[in-house]
C-alpha positions as CSV (number, residue, x, y, z in Angstrom):
1,M,-53.9,-46.9,25.8
2,G,-50.9,-48.6,24.4
3,C,-49.0,-47.8,21.2
4,L,-49.7,-51.2,19.2
5,T,-51.4,-49.5,15.9
6,S,-51.8,-46.5,13.9
7,S,-55.2,-45.9,15.0
8,T,-53.8,-45.6,18.9
9,W,-50.7,-43.7,17.8
10,R,-50.1,-40.2,19.0
11,V,-46.8,-38.2,18.6
12,S,-46.4,-35.8,21.7
13,G,-42.5,-34.8,21.2
14,H,-41.5,-35.7,24.8
15,R,-40.3,-38.8,25.9
16,H,-42.2,-39.0,28.9
17,D,-45.6,-37.4,28.0
18,P,-47.9,-37.1,31.0
19,T,-50.7,-37.6,29.0
20,G,-49.9,-41.0,28.0
21,R,-49.3,-40.7,24.5
22,C,-46.4,-42.3,22.7
23,S,-43.2,-40.1,21.8
24,I,-41.2,-40.1,18.9
25,V,-38.8,-42.1,20.3
26,S,-41.2,-45.0,21.2
27,K,-42.6,-45.2,17.5
28,R,-38.7,-45.3,16.5
29,R,-38.5,-48.2,18.4
30,L,-41.9,-49.7,17.5
31,V,-40.7,-49.5,14.0
32,I,-37.3,-50.9,14.6
33,T,-38.5,-53.9,16.6
34,A,-41.4,-55.0,14.0
35,V,-38.6,-55.1,11.2
36,L,-36.2,-57.0,13.3
37,A,-39.2,-59.6,14.3
38,G,-39.5,-60.4,10.7
39,A,-42.3,-57.9,9.1
40,S,-41.3,-56.2,6.0
41,Q,-40.1,-52.7,5.7
42,S,-43.4,-51.9,3.8
43,E,-45.8,-53.9,6.1
44,V,-44.3,-51.8,9.1
45,A,-44.6,-48.5,7.4
46,R,-48.6,-49.0,6.4
47,R,-49.2,-50.4,10.4
48,Y,-47.5,-47.4,11.4
49,D,-48.4,-44.8,9.1
50,V,-44.9,-43.5,8.0
51,S,-43.3,-43.5,4.6
52,Q,-41.3,-47.0,3.5
53,G,-38.5,-44.2,3.2
54,W,-38.3,-43.2,6.5
55,V,-38.4,-47.0,7.8
56,S,-35.7,-47.8,5.5
57,R,-33.6,-44.9,6.7
58,L,-34.2,-45.6,10.3
59,M,-32.9,-49.3,9.6
60,A,-30.0,-47.9,8.0
61,R,-29.3,-45.9,11.0
62,Y,-30.1,-48.4,13.5
63,R,-27.5,-50.9,11.7
64,T,-24.7,-48.2,11.8
65,E,-25.4,-46.6,15.3
66,G,-27.3,-49.3,17.5
67,Q,-29.6,-47.7,20.3
68,A,-28.5,-44.0,19.0
69,A,-31.1,-44.3,16.3
70,F,-34.0,-44.2,18.8
71,E,-33.0,-40.5,19.8
72,P,-34.3,-37.6,17.5
73,R,-31.6,-36.0,15.5
74,S,-31.6,-31.8,15.2
75,R,-33.0,-30.6,11.5
76,R,-30.7,-27.6,12.0
77,P,-28.2,-27.8,8.8
78,H,-24.6,-28.4,9.2
79,T,-23.5,-25.4,6.9
80,Y,-25.0,-22.2,5.7
81,P,-23.6,-21.2,2.6
82,A,-25.4,-18.0,2.7
83,A,-24.0,-16.6,6.0
84,I,-22.0,-13.7,6.3
85,P,-18.0,-14.7,6.0
86,E,-16.5,-14.8,9.6
87,P,-13.8,-12.0,8.7
88,V,-16.3,-9.7,7.9
89,V,-18.4,-10.5,11.2
90,Q,-15.2,-9.7,13.3
91,Q,-14.8,-6.7,11.2
92,I,-18.4,-5.4,12.0
93,L,-18.0,-6.5,15.6
94,A,-14.8,-4.5,15.7
95,C,-16.1,-1.3,14.0
96,A,-19.4,-1.6,16.4
97,G,-17.0,-1.7,19.6
98,T,-15.2,1.1,18.6
99,S,-17.8,3.4,17.3
100,T,-18.4,6.6,19.0
101,N,-21.8,6.4,17.7
102,K,-22.1,9.9,16.4
103,A,-23.9,9.0,13.1
104,T,-26.9,7.8,15.2
105,T,-26.7,10.7,17.9
106,A,-26.5,13.7,15.4
107,A,-29.0,15.5,14.2
108,P,-29.3,15.6,10.3
109,T,-27.5,18.1,8.6
110,P,-30.1,20.3,6.3
111,S,-29.4,19.8,2.6
112,P,-28.2,22.9,0.6
113,G,-31.4,24.6,-0.9
114,T,-33.8,23.9,1.8
């Protein structure tokens, strides 16, 4: 079964899906090809059941990157502002490497009055 209409569209997440379903890469290719063939972005969005904004971003990416627009991108953030600063991480690692680990192996000392 081909990937020609939104009713036959299935997303497998793999480029070479053994079940014969279409992949994300081929959906991107279909959308870009349809827009380049003259269909409006809104029409293509309706046909392939995607948002017009996604089609617009995909076309902008195709204009700037060419064939690379067909490949999925990582959704991992470029930065993580809440991350522990690198000097602190290094300090923790240094302490962990030189520690004799007495605190975790010693028996707790009883508090006065017990």
